[in-house]
Biopython code that builds the backbone (N, CA, C, O; Angstrom):
import numpy as np
from Bio.PDB.StructureBuilder import StructureBuilder

atoms = [
    (1, "MET", "N", (0.855, -1.179, 0.000)),
    (1, "MET", "CA", (0.000, 0.000, 0.000)),
    (1, "MET", "C", (0.898, 1.237, 0.000)),
    (1, "MET", "O", (1.905, 1.280, 0.707)),
    (2, "SER", "N", (0.537, 2.213, -0.774)),
    (2, "SER", "CA", (1.395, 3.393, -0.882)),
    (2, "SER", "C", (1.312, 4.262, 0.370)),
    (2, "SER", "O", (0.317, 4.247, 1.096)),
    (3, "VAL", "N", (2.374, 5.014, 0.600)),
    (3, "VAL", "CA", (2.439, 5.922, 1.747)),
    (3, "VAL", "C", (1.332, 6.964, 1.653)),
    (3, "VAL", "O", (0.725, 7.323, 2.663)),
    (4, "ILE", "N", (1.071, 7.444, 0.456)),
    (4, "ILE", "CA", (0.026, 8.460, 0.281)),
    (4, "ILE", "C", (-1.335, 7.891, 0.677)),
    (4, "ILE", "O", (-2.123, 8.570, 1.335)),
    (5, "LYS", "N", (-1.609, 6.677, 0.288)),
    (5, "LYS", "CA", (-2.892, 6.052, 0.649)),
    (5, "LYS", "C", (-2.987, 5.871, 2.159)),
    (5, "LYS", "O", (-4.050, 6.085, 2.742)),
    (6, "LEU", "N", (-1.895, 5.481, 2.792)),
    (6, "LEU", "CA", (-1.891, 5.298, 4.244)),
    (6, "LEU", "C", (-2.099, 6.612, 4.991)),
    (6, "LEU", "O", (-2.666, 6.625, 6.084)),
    (7, "ARG", "N", (-1.646, 7.708, 4.407)),
    (7, "ARG", "CA", (-1.697, 9.013, 5.077)),
    (7, "ARG", "C", (-2.671, 9.980, 4.405)),
    (7, "ARG", "O", (-2.534, 11.193, 4.561)),
    (8, "GLU", "N", (-3.644, 9.467, 3.667)),
    (8, "GLU", "CA", (-4.518, 10.338, 2.889)),
    (8, "GLU", "C", (-5.273, 11.362, 3.725)),
    (8, "GLU", "O", (-5.585, 12.442, 3.225)),
    (9, "LYS", "N", (-5.576, 11.052, 4.991)),
    (9, "LYS", "CA", (-6.280, 12.018, 5.839)),
    (9, "LYS", "C", (-5.389, 13.194, 6.223)),
    (9, "LYS", "O", (-5.889, 14.230, 6.663)),
    (10, "ALA", "N", (-4.097, 13.048, 6.064)),
    (10, "ALA", "CA", (-3.163, 14.128, 6.402)),
    (10, "ALA", "C", (-2.917, 15.066, 5.225)),
    (10, "ALA", "O", (-2.255, 16.092, 5.383)),
    (11, "ILE", "N", (-3.435, 14.733, 4.064)),
    (11, "ILE", "CA", (-3.195, 15.530, 2.861)),
    (11, "ILE", "C", (-4.444, 16.340, 2.531)),
    (11, "ILE", "O", (-5.536, 15.793, 2.383)),
    (12, "ALA", "N", (-4.261, 17.643, 2.419)),
    (12, "ALA", "CA", (-5.384, 18.523, 2.066)),
    (12, "ALA", "C", (-5.676, 18.391, 0.581)),
    (12, "ALA", "O", (-4.767, 18.431, -0.247)),
    (13, "SER", "N", (-6.940, 18.236, 0.254)),
    (13, "SER", "CA", (-7.317, 18.156, -1.157)),
    (13, "SER", "C", (-7.937, 19.459, -1.642)),
    (13, "SER", "O", (-8.204, 19.622, -2.832)),
    (14, "SER", "N", (-8.166, 20.390, -0.713)),
    (14, "SER", "CA", (-8.697, 21.702, -1.089)),
    (14, "SER", "C", (-8.097, 22.766, -0.171)),
    (14, "SER", "O", (-7.535, 22.452, 0.878)),
    (15, "GLU", "N", (-8.225, 24.010, -0.577)),
    (15, "GLU", "CA", (-7.699, 25.133, 0.210)),
    (15, "GLU", "C", (-8.344, 25.173, 1.596)),
    (15, "GLU", "O", (-7.681, 25.519, 2.574)),
    (16, "GLU", "N", (-9.629, 24.824, 1.690)),
    (16, "GLU", "CA", (-10.344, 24.871, 2.965)),
    (16, "GLU", "C", (-9.820, 23.831, 3.951)),
    (16, "GLU", "O", (-9.890, 24.042, 5.162)),
    (17, "GLU", "N", (-9.302, 22.724, 3.459)),
    (17, "GLU", "CA", (-8.796, 21.667, 4.328)),
    (17, "GLU", "C", (-7.384, 21.946, 4.824)),
    (17, "GLU", "O", (-6.936, 21.371, 5.815)),
    (18, "ARG", "N", (-6.694, 22.833, 4.123)),
    (18, "ARG", "CA", (-5.314, 23.123, 4.498)),
    (18, "ARG", "C", (-5.306, 23.892, 5.809)),
    (18, "ARG", "O", (-6.149, 24.763, 6.024)),
    (19, "GLY", "N", (-4.378, 23.584, 6.669)),
    (19, "GLY", "CA", (-4.333, 24.265, 7.957)),
    (19, "GLY", "C", (-2.923, 24.547, 8.405)),
    (19, "GLY", "O", (-1.956, 24.359, 7.667)),
    (20, "LEU", "N", (-2.837, 25.002, 9.624)),
    (20, "LEU", "CA", (-1.556, 25.305, 10.240)),
    (20, "LEU", "C", (-1.312, 24.299, 11.347)),
    (20, "LEU", "O", (-2.257, 23.693, 11.854)),
    (21, "LEU", "N", (-0.080, 24.116, 11.723)),
    (21, "LEU", "CA", (0.252, 23.205, 12.809)),
    (21, "LEU", "C", (-0.227, 23.808, 14.121)),
    (21, "LEU", "O", (0.156, 24.927, 14.463)),
    (22, "LYS", "N", (-1.047, 23.094, 14.848)),
    (22, "LYS", "CA", (-1.605, 23.593, 16.100)),
    (22, "LYS", "C", (-0.517, 23.664, 17.168)),
    (22, "LYS", "O", (0.390, 22.833, 17.212)),
    (23, "HIS", "N", (-0.631, 24.682, 18.030)),
    (23, "HIS", "CA", (0.345, 24.840, 19.110)),
    (23, "HIS", "C", (0.294, 23.669, 20.092)),
    (23, "HIS", "O", (1.259, 23.434, 20.820)),
    (24, "SER", "N", (-0.812, 22.937, 20.119)),
    (24, "SER", "CA", (-0.913, 21.789, 21.021)),
    (24, "SER", "C", (0.042, 20.666, 20.615)),
    (24, "SER", "O", (0.338, 19.787, 21.424)),
    (25, "TYR", "N", (0.530, 20.686, 19.358)),
    (25, "TYR", "CA", (1.472, 19.666, 18.898)),
    (25, "TYR", "C", (2.908, 19.993, 19.280)),
    (25, "TYR", "O", (3.770, 19.114, 19.273)),
    (26, "GLY", "N", (3.164, 21.230, 19.606)),
    (26, "GLY", "CA", (4.524, 21.626, 19.957)),
    (26, "GLY", "C", (4.679, 23.128, 19.946)),
    (26, "GLY", "O", (3.800, 23.860, 19.491)),
    (27, "LYS", "N", (5.803, 23.571, 20.452)),
    (27, "LYS", "CA", (6.080, 25.001, 20.511)),
    (27, "LYS", "C", (6.357, 25.534, 19.107)),
    (27, "LYS", "O", (6.823, 24.793, 18.242)),
    (28, "PRO", "N", (6.068, 26.825, 18.878)),
    (28, "PRO", "CA", (6.403, 27.405, 17.571)),
    (28, "PRO", "C", (7.897, 27.255, 17.291)),
    (28, "PRO", "O", (8.725, 27.409, 18.189)),
    (29, "TYR", "N", (8.226, 26.955, 16.053)),
    (29, "TYR", "CA", (9.619, 26.754, 15.670)),
    (29, "TYR", "C", (10.306, 28.090, 15.475)),
    (29, "TYR", "O", (9.775, 28.974, 14.802)),
    (30, "LYS", "N", (11.476, 28.239, 16.056)),
    (30, "LYS", "CA", (12.270, 29.448, 15.871)),
    (30, "LYS", "C", (13.379, 29.131, 14.875)),
    (30, "LYS", "O", (14.142, 28.183, 15.058)),
    (31, "ILE", "N", (13.456, 29.927, 13.833)),
    (31, "ILE", "CA", (14.466, 29.724, 12.802)),
    (31, "ILE", "C", (15.787, 30.293, 13.303)),
    (31, "ILE", "O", (15.863, 31.486, 13.596)),
    (32, "PRO", "N", (16.836, 29.466, 13.410)),
    (32, "PRO", "CA", (18.127, 29.987, 13.869)),
    (32, "PRO", "C", (18.763, 30.866, 12.791)),
    (32, "PRO", "O", (18.846, 30.475, 11.627)),
    (33, "VAL", "N", (19.208, 32.055, 13.195)),
    (33, "VAL", "CA", (19.788, 33.003, 12.239)),
    (33, "VAL", "C", (21.118, 33.540, 12.750)),
    (33, "VAL", "O", (21.397, 33.516, 13.949)),
    (34, "ILE", "N", (21.930, 34.023, 11.819)),
    (34, "ILE", "CA", (23.188, 34.671, 12.163)),
    (34, "ILE", "C", (22.875, 36.098, 12.616)),
    (34, "ILE", "O", (21.795, 36.604, 12.312)),
    (35, "PRO", "N", (23.788, 36.766, 13.335)),
    (35, "PRO", "CA", (23.542, 38.167, 13.703)),
    (35, "PRO", "C", (23.343, 39.010, 12.440)),
    (35, "PRO", "O", (24.100, 38.890, 11.477)),
    (36, "HIS", "N", (22.334, 39.845, 12.458)),
    (36, "HIS", "CA", (22.011, 40.664, 11.288)),
    (36, "HIS", "C", (21.139, 41.838, 11.721)),
    (36, "HIS", "O", (20.630, 41.873, 12.841)),
    (37, "LYS", "N", (20.980, 42.792, 10.816)),
    (37, "LYS", "CA", (20.071, 43.914, 11.054)),
    (37, "LYS", "C", (18.743, 43.588, 10.383)),
    (37, "LYS", "O", (18.730, 42.989, 9.307)),
    (38, "PRO", "N", (17.611, 43.975, 11.006)),
    (38, "PRO", "CA", (16.318, 43.734, 10.361)),
    (38, "PRO", "C", (16.254, 44.402, 8.992)),
    (38, "PRO", "O", (16.779, 45.499, 8.802)),
    (39, "TRP", "N", (15.618, 43.744, 8.057)),
    (39, "TRP", "CA", (15.515, 44.290, 6.711)),
    (39, "TRP", "C", (14.101, 44.798, 6.460)),
    (39, "TRP", "O", (13.116, 44.241, 6.945)),
    (40, "LYS", "N", (14.041, 45.847, 5.704)),
    (40, "LYS", "CA", (12.763, 46.409, 5.256)),
    (40, "LYS", "C", (12.872, 46.583, 3.750)),
    (40, "LYS", "O", (13.361, 47.602, 3.264)),
    (41, "LYS", "N", (12.421, 45.597, 3.034)),
    (41, "LYS", "CA", (12.484, 45.629, 1.575)),
    (41, "LYS", "C", (11.264, 46.356, 1.016)),
    (41, "LYS", "O", (10.169, 46.290, 1.574)),
    (42, "LYS", "N", (11.481, 47.048, -0.093)),
    (42, "LYS", "CA", (10.384, 47.765, -0.747)),
    (42, "LYS", "C", (9.383, 46.764, -1.321)),
    (42, "LYS", "O", (9.768, 45.699, -1.804)),
    (43, "PRO", "N", (8.097, 47.113, -1.264)),
    (43, "PRO", "CA", (7.108, 46.209, -1.866)),
    (43, "PRO", "C", (7.244, 46.154, -3.384)),
    (43, "PRO", "O", (7.673, 47.118, -4.018)),
    (44, "ILE", "N", (6.877, 45.030, -3.945)),
    (44, "ILE", "CA", (6.850, 44.868, -5.397)),
    (44, "ILE", "C", (5.462, 45.320, -5.849)),
    (44, "ILE", "O", (4.460, 44.804, -5.354)),
    (45, "PRO", "N", (5.385, 46.273, -6.777)),
    (45, "PRO", "CA", (4.063, 46.762, -7.207)),
    (45, "PRO", "C", (3.206, 45.644, -7.813)),
    (45, "PRO", "O", (3.689, 44.810, -8.579)),
    (46, "ILE", "N", (1.936, 45.655, -7.450)),
    (46, "ILE", "CA", (0.973, 44.715, -8.021)),
    (46, "ILE", "C", (0.260, 45.440, -9.163)),
    (46, "ILE", "O", (-0.264, 46.533, -8.948)),
    (47, "PRO", "N", (0.224, 44.871, -10.364)),
    (47, "PRO", "CA", (-0.451, 45.544, -11.484)),
    (47, "PRO", "C", (-1.915, 45.861, -11.153)),
    (47, "PRO", "O", (-2.626, 45.034, -10.581)),
    (48, "ILE", "N", (-2.346, 47.048, -11.514)),
    (48, "ILE", "CA", (-3.699, 47.529, -11.218)),
    (48, "ILE", "C", (-4.793, 46.546, -11.658)),
    (48, "ILE", "O", (-5.737, 46.329, -10.898)),
    (49, "PRO", "N", (-4.706, 45.939, -12.865)),
    (49, "PRO", "CA", (-5.801, 45.043, -13.291)),
    (49, "PRO", "C", (-6.025, 43.839, -12.364)),
    (49, "PRO", "O", (-7.146, 43.338, -12.272)),
    (50, "ILE", "N", (-4.982, 43.373, -11.681)),
    (50, "ILE", "CA", (-5.156, 42.198, -10.814)),
    (50, "ILE", "C", (-5.215, 42.568, -9.333)),
    (50, "ILE", "O", (-5.333, 41.686, -8.483)),
    (51, "LEU", "N", (-5.134, 43.850, -9.018)),
    (51, "LEU", "CA", (-5.119, 44.289, -7.621)),
    (51, "LEU", "C", (-6.346, 43.824, -6.833)),
    (51, "LEU", "O", (-6.174, 43.350, -5.710)),
    (52, "PRO", "N", (-7.576, 43.932, -7.355)),
    (52, "PRO", "CA", (-8.731, 43.453, -6.572)),
    (52, "PRO", "C", (-8.644, 41.960, -6.233)),
    (52, "PRO", "O", (-8.972, 41.558, -5.117)),
    (53, "GLN", "N", (-8.208, 41.148, -7.188)),
    (53, "GLN", "CA", (-8.071, 39.704, -6.945)),
    (53, "GLN", "C", (-6.971, 39.443, -5.914)),
    (53, "GLN", "O", (-7.116, 38.568, -5.060)),
    (54, "PHE", "N", (-5.880, 40.195, -5.990)),
    (54, "PHE", "CA", (-4.778, 40.059, -5.038)),
    (54, "PHE", "C", (-5.249, 40.424, -3.625)),
    (54, "PHE", "O", (-4.962, 39.702, -2.669)),
    (55, "ILE", "N", (-5.967, 41.538, -3.495)),
    (55, "ILE", "CA", (-6.470, 41.974, -2.186)),
    (55, "ILE", "C", (-7.407, 40.924, -1.602)),
    (55, "ILE", "O", (-7.356, 40.652, -0.402)),
    (56, "GLU", "N", (-8.248, 40.340, -2.420)),
    (56, "GLU", "CA", (-9.162, 39.301, -1.936)),
    (56, "GLU", "C", (-8.388, 38.075, -1.448)),
    (56, "GLU", "O", (-8.765, 37.472, -0.443)),
    (57, "LEU", "N", (-7.322, 37.701, -2.138)),
    (57, "LEU", "CA", (-6.491, 36.579, -1.682)),
    (57, "LEU", "C", (-5.877, 36.875, -0.314)),
    (57, "LEU", "O", (-5.834, 36.001, 0.552)),
    (58, "ILE", "N", (-5.408, 38.098, -0.121)),
    (58, "ILE", "CA", (-4.830, 38.488, 1.169)),
    (58, "ILE", "C", (-5.901, 38.420, 2.257)),
    (58, "ILE", "O", (-5.666, 37.859, 3.327)),
    (59, "ARG", "N", (-7.074, 38.988, 1.986)),
    (59, "ARG", "CA", (-8.171, 38.968, 2.969)),
    (59, "ARG", "C", (-8.578, 37.536, 3.319)),
    (59, "ARG", "O", (-8.862, 37.231, 4.477)),
    (60, "GLU", "N", (-8.603, 36.671, 2.320)),
    (60, "GLU", "CA", (-8.957, 35.267, 2.540)),
    (60, "GLU", "C", (-7.942, 34.595, 3.464)),
    (60, "GLU", "O", (-8.320, 33.836, 4.356)),
    (61, "ARG", "N", (-6.676, 34.869, 3.256)),
    (61, "ARG", "CA", (-5.637, 34.282, 4.108)),
    (61, "ARG", "C", (-5.708, 34.828, 5.531)),
    (61, "ARG", "O", (-5.388, 34.116, 6.484)),
    (62, "ILE", "N", (-6.118, 36.066, 5.680)),
    (62, "ILE", "CA", (-6.308, 36.627, 7.023)),
    (62, "ILE", "C", (-7.489, 35.925, 7.695)),
    (62, "ILE", "O", (-7.395, 35.540, 8.861)),
    (63, "ARG", "N", (-8.596, 35.754, 6.974)),
    (63, "ARG", "CA", (-9.779, 35.072, 7.529)),
    (63, "ARG", "C", (-9.452, 33.648, 7.965)),
    (63, "ARG", "O", (-9.944, 33.180, 8.991)),
    (64, "LYS", "N", (-8.621, 32.962, 7.184)),
    (64, "LYS", "CA", (-8.275, 31.570, 7.487)),
    (64, "LYS", "C", (-7.205, 31.445, 8.569)),
    (64, "LYS", "O", (-6.894, 30.339, 9.010)),
    (65, "GLY", "N", (-6.643, 32.573, 8.995)),
    (65, "GLY", "CA", (-5.616, 32.528, 10.028)),
    (65, "GLY", "C", (-4.232, 32.221, 9.495)),
    (65, "GLY", "O", (-3.309, 31.992, 10.276)),
    (66, "ILE", "N", (-4.069, 32.211, 8.181)),
    (66, "ILE", "CA", (-2.753, 31.964, 7.587)),
    (66, "ILE", "C", (-1.880, 33.196, 7.769)),
    (66, "ILE", "O", (-0.692, 33.084, 8.071)),
    (67, "TYR", "N", (-2.474, 34.375, 7.585)),
    (67, "TYR", "CA", (-1.782, 35.643, 7.825)),
    (67, "TYR", "C", (-2.365, 36.263, 9.085)),
    (67, "TYR", "O", (-3.548, 36.095, 9.383)),
    (68, "GLU", "N", (-1.532, 36.973, 9.816)),
    (68, "GLU", "CA", (-2.010, 37.695, 10.989)),
    (68, "GLU", "C", (-1.312, 39.041, 11.067)),
    (68, "GLU", "O", (-0.256, 39.243, 10.467)),
    (69, "HIS", "N", (-1.912, 39.958, 11.811)),
    (69, "HIS", "CA", (-1.341, 41.294, 11.958)),
    (69, "HIS", "C", (0.045, 41.186, 12.596)),
    (69, "HIS", "O", (0.271, 40.352, 13.472)),
    (70, "SER", "N", (0.952, 42.023, 12.154)),
    (70, "SER", "CA", (2.312, 42.007, 12.681)),
    (70, "SER", "C", (2.858, 43.422, 12.771)),
    (70, "SER", "O", (2.529, 44.287, 11.959)),
    (71, "THR", "N", (3.695, 43.636, 13.772)),
    (71, "THR", "CA", (4.418, 44.907, 13.902)),
    (71, "THR", "C", (5.917, 44.622, 13.837)),
    (71, "THR", "O", (6.715, 45.297, 14.487)),
    (72, "SER", "N", (6.281, 43.638, 13.062)),
    (72, "SER", "CA", (7.667, 43.195, 12.944)),
    (72, "SER", "C", (8.571, 44.282, 12.371)),
    (72, "SER", "O", (8.123, 45.162, 11.635)),
    (73, "SER", "N", (9.838, 44.200, 12.720)),
    (73, "SER", "CA", (10.848, 45.105, 12.169)),
    (73, "SER", "C", (11.274, 44.674, 10.769)),
    (73, "SER", "O", (12.037, 45.379, 10.109)),
    (74, "TYR", "N", (10.794, 43.537, 10.319)),
    (74, "TYR", "CA", (11.179, 42.976, 9.030)),
    (74, "TYR", "C", (10.036, 43.112, 8.025)),
    (74, "TYR", "O", (8.865, 42.978, 8.377)),
    (75, "THR", "N", (10.395, 43.381, 6.771)),
    (75, "THR", "CA", (9.408, 43.299, 5.690)),
    (75, "THR", "C", (10.057, 42.600, 4.498)),
    (75, "THR", "O", (11.177, 42.920, 4.100)),
    (76, "SER", "N", (9.334, 41.655, 3.951)),
    (76, "SER", "CA", (9.782, 40.946, 2.754)),
    (76, "SER", "C", (8.725, 41.142, 1.680)),
    (76, "SER", "O", (7.530, 41.084, 1.968)),
    (77, "PRO", "N", (9.155, 41.372, 0.447)),
    (77, "PRO", "CA", (8.187, 41.610, -0.629)),
    (77, "PRO", "C", (7.283, 40.407, -0.895)),
    (77, "PRO", "O", (7.669, 39.252, -0.716)),
    (78, "VAL", "N", (6.085, 40.723, -1.323)),
    (78, "VAL", "CA", (5.099, 39.725, -1.725)),
    (78, "VAL", "C", (4.687, 40.082, -3.149)),
    (78, "VAL", "O", (4.548, 41.260, -3.480)),
    (79, "PHE", "N", (4.494, 39.084, -3.982)),
    (79, "PHE", "CA", (4.025, 39.332, -5.340)),
    (79, "PHE", "C", (3.169, 38.152, -5.766)),
    (79, "PHE", "O", (2.991, 37.208, -4.996)),
    (80, "CYS", "N", (2.645, 38.191, -6.964)),
    (80, "CYS", "CA", (1.811, 37.079, -7.405)),
    (80, "CYS", "C", (2.077, 36.753, -8.866)),
    (80, "CYS", "O", (2.567, 37.577, -9.638)),
    (81, "VAL", "N", (1.738, 35.528, -9.209)),
    (81, "VAL", "CA", (1.854, 35.058, -10.590)),
    (81, "VAL", "C", (0.542, 34.368, -10.956)),
    (81, "VAL", "O", (-0.181, 33.883, -10.086)),
    (82, "ALA", "N", (0.252, 34.331, -12.230)),
    (82, "ALA", "CA", (-0.955, 33.653, -12.700)),
    (82, "ALA", "C", (-0.690, 32.154, -12.801)),
    (82, "ALA", "O", (0.327, 31.732, -13.352)),
    (83, "LYS", "N", (-1.604, 31.358, -12.268)),
    (83, "LYS", "CA", (-1.520, 29.907, -12.388)),
    (83, "LYS", "C", (-2.128, 29.499, -13.728)),
    (83, "LYS", "O", (-2.695, 30.334, -14.431)),
    (84, "SER", "N", (-2.014, 28.241, -14.079)),
    (84, "SER", "CA", (-2.528, 27.767, -15.368)),
    (84, "SER", "C", (-4.044, 27.913, -15.481)),
    (84, "SER", "O", (-4.580, 27.974, -16.588)),
    (85, "ASN", "N", (-4.742, 27.970, -14.334)),
    (85, "ASN", "CA", (-6.199, 28.140, -14.361)),
    (85, "ASN", "C", (-6.609, 29.614, -14.284)),
    (85, "ASN", "O", (-7.779, 29.922, -14.059)),
    (86, "ALA", "N", (-5.651, 30.518, -14.471)),
    (86, "ALA", "CA", (-5.856, 31.976, -14.479)),
    (86, "ALA", "C", (-6.050, 32.575, -13.090)),
    (86, "ALA", "O", (-6.192, 33.792, -12.967)),
    (87, "LYS", "N", (-6.060, 31.756, -12.046)),
    (87, "LYS", "CA", (-6.113, 32.296, -10.688)),
    (87, "LYS", "C", (-4.716, 32.757, -10.303)),
    (87, "LYS", "O", (-3.733, 32.405, -10.955)),
    (88, "LEU", "N", (-4.638, 33.548, -9.237)),
    (88, "LEU", "CA", (-3.339, 34.059, -8.797)),
    (88, "LEU", "C", (-2.742, 33.193, -7.701)),
    (88, "LEU", "O", (-3.461, 32.600, -6.896)),
    (89, "ARG", "N", (-1.434, 33.131, -7.683)),
    (89, "ARG", "CA", (-0.686, 32.474, -6.610)),
    (89, "ARG", "C", (0.179, 33.536, -5.953)),
    (89, "ARG", "O", (0.917, 34.251, -6.632)),
    (90, "ILE", "N", (0.090, 33.641, -4.635)),
    (90, "ILE", "CA", (0.904, 34.605, -3.897)),
    (90, "ILE", "C", (2.257, 33.972, -3.600)),
    (90, "ILE", "O", (2.340, 32.823, -3.166)),
    (91, "LEU", "N", (3.305, 34.737, -3.841)),
    (91, "LEU", "CA", (4.671, 34.295, -3.560)),
    (91, "LEU", "C", (5.324, 35.295, -2.615)),
    (91, "LEU", "O", (5.044, 36.493, -2.674)),
    (92, "HIS", "N", (6.190, 34.800, -1.751)),
    (92, "HIS", "CA", (6.904, 35.632, -0.791)),
    (92, "HIS", "C", (8.387, 35.602, -1.131)),
    (92, "HIS", "O", (8.957, 34.535, -1.356)),
    (93, "ASP", "N", (8.998, 36.755, -1.167)),
    (93, "ASP", "CA", (10.427, 36.854, -1.467)),
    (93, "ASP", "C", (11.197, 36.804, -0.149)),
    (93, "ASP", "O", (11.381, 37.828, 0.509)),
    (94, "PHE", "N", (11.640, 35.619, 0.228)),
    (94, "PHE", "CA", (12.356, 35.426, 1.486)),
    (94, "PHE", "C", (13.869, 35.332, 1.285)),
    (94, "PHE", "O", (14.552, 34.670, 2.068)),
    (95, "GLN", "N", (14.399, 35.980, 0.254)),
    (95, "GLN", "CA", (15.834, 35.908, -0.011)),
    (95, "GLN", "C", (16.665, 36.395, 1.175)),
    (95, "GLN", "O", (17.689, 35.795, 1.502)),
    (96, "GLU", "N", (16.231, 37.477, 1.822)),
    (96, "GLU", "CA", (16.985, 38.009, 2.964)),
    (96, "GLU", "C", (16.954, 37.040, 4.139)),
    (96, "GLU", "O", (17.966, 36.857, 4.814)),
    (97, "LEU", "N", (15.810, 36.422, 4.388)),
    (97, "LEU", "CA", (15.709, 35.435, 5.460)),
    (97, "LEU", "C", (16.615, 34.241, 5.173)),
    (97, "LEU", "O", (17.283, 33.732, 6.073)),
    (98, "ILE", "N", (16.636, 33.803, 3.937)),
    (98, "ILE", "CA", (17.489, 32.673, 3.558)),
    (98, "ILE", "C", (18.956, 33.013, 3.793)),
    (98, "ILE", "O", (19.721, 32.171, 4.264)),
    (99, "LYS", "N", (19.356, 34.251, 3.464)),
    (99, "LYS", "CA", (20.748, 34.673, 3.688)),
    (99, "LYS", "C", (21.108, 34.655, 5.168)),
    (99, "LYS", "O", (22.243, 34.338, 5.525)),
    (100, "ALA", "N", (20.147, 34.996, 6.037)),
    (100, "ALA", "CA", (20.420, 35.097, 7.471)),
    (100, "ALA", "C", (20.235, 33.776, 8.214)),
    (100, "ALA", "O", (20.649, 33.655, 9.367)),
    (101, "THR", "N", (19.625, 32.797, 7.575)),
    (101, "THR", "CA", (19.338, 31.524, 8.233)),
    (101, "THR", "C", (20.594, 30.671, 8.375)),
    (101, "THR", "O", (21.376, 30.528, 7.434)),
    (102, "ILE", "N", (20.771, 30.110, 9.562)),
    (102, "ILE", "CA", (21.881, 29.177, 9.787)),
    (102, "ILE", "C", (21.528, 27.877, 9.071)),
    (102, "ILE", "O", (20.475, 27.285, 9.310)),
    (103, "LYS", "N", (22.413, 27.452, 8.205)),
    (103, "LYS", "CA", (22.146, 26.271, 7.381)),
    (103, "LYS", "C", (22.162, 25.007, 8.238)),
    (103, "LYS", "O", (23.079, 24.780, 9.027)),
    (104, "ASP", "N", (21.134, 24.199, 8.065)),
    (104, "ASP", "CA", (21.007, 22.939, 8.785)),
    (104, "ASP", "C", (20.311, 21.978, 7.838)),
    (104, "ASP", "O", (19.176, 22.217, 7.425)),
    (105, "SER", "N", (20.977, 20.913, 7.501)),
    (105, "SER", "CA", (20.392, 19.993, 6.526)),
    (105, "SER", "C", (19.120, 19.349, 7.053)),
    (105, "SER", "O", (18.265, 18.934, 6.271)),
    (106, "GLY", "N", (18.988, 19.262, 8.374)),
    (106, "GLY", "CA", (17.769, 18.713, 8.950)),
    (106, "GLY", "C", (17.505, 17.269, 8.572)),
    (106, "GLY", "O", (16.363, 16.811, 8.609)),
    (107, "LEU", "N", (18.548, 16.554, 8.211)),
    (107, "LEU", "CA", (18.365, 15.161, 7.810)),
    (107, "LEU", "C", (18.108, 14.287, 9.033)),
    (107, "LEU", "O", (18.708, 14.505, 10.085)),
    (108, "PRO", "N", (17.236, 13.318, 8.907)),
    (108, "PRO", "CA", (17.017, 12.399, 10.020)),
    (108, "PRO", "C", (18.234, 11.486, 10.183)),
    (108, "PRO", "O", (18.987, 11.289, 9.229)),
    (109, "PRO", "N", (18.432, 10.937, 11.360)),
    (109, "PRO", "CA", (19.581, 10.040, 11.557)),
    (109, "PRO", "C", (19.434, 8.776, 10.717)),
    (109, "PRO", "O", (18.324, 8.324, 10.437)),
    (110, "GLN", "N", (20.565, 8.219, 10.325)),
    (110, "GLN", "CA", (20.538, 6.974, 9.555)),
    (110, "GLN", "C", (20.279, 5.815, 10.506)),
    (110, "GLN", "O", (20.950, 5.675, 11.528)),
    (111, "ILE", "N", (19.318, 5.002, 10.164)),
    (111, "ILE", "CA", (18.981, 3.838, 10.981)),
    (111, "ILE", "C", (19.315, 2.604, 10.167)),
    (111, "ILE", "O", (18.863, 2.446, 9.033)),
    (112, "ARG", "N", (20.098, 1.750, 10.752)),
    (112, "ARG", "CA", (20.519, 0.537, 10.033)),
    (112, "ARG", "C", (19.917, -0.688, 10.652)),
    (112, "ARG", "O", (20.159, -1.800, 10.181)),
]
sb = StructureBuilder()
sb.init_structure("model")
sb.init_model(0)
sb.init_chain("A")
sb.init_seg("    ")
for serial, (resi, resn, name, xyz) in enumerate(atoms, 1):
    if name == "N":
        sb.init_residue(resn, " ", resi, " ")
    sb.init_atom(name, np.array(xyz, "f"), 0.0, 1.0, " ", f" {name:<3s}", serial, name[0])
structure = sb.get_structure()
């Protein structure tokens, strides 16, 4: 039996089923970083014709609890691309975070 079939209840088949890891499963993960200054990157302009659809996607993510209000010292650009079905996909430019992150392969131990 395939792993996917065994774990099918853990896989979201729609946006509504997708969720976040509950705090009851563990403490929030802190990303280890090197010493750095907070970055404030300029926003990437969203083209006017798709702005209403983009705003609705943001509002939807806020309603679902994916996004939340923040007063962070950091800002990373957000932009969107058209998917094959003409809907928009939101992308986050985390290049600065990647530069500051302490590299860890995160590989599980080898079991023999």
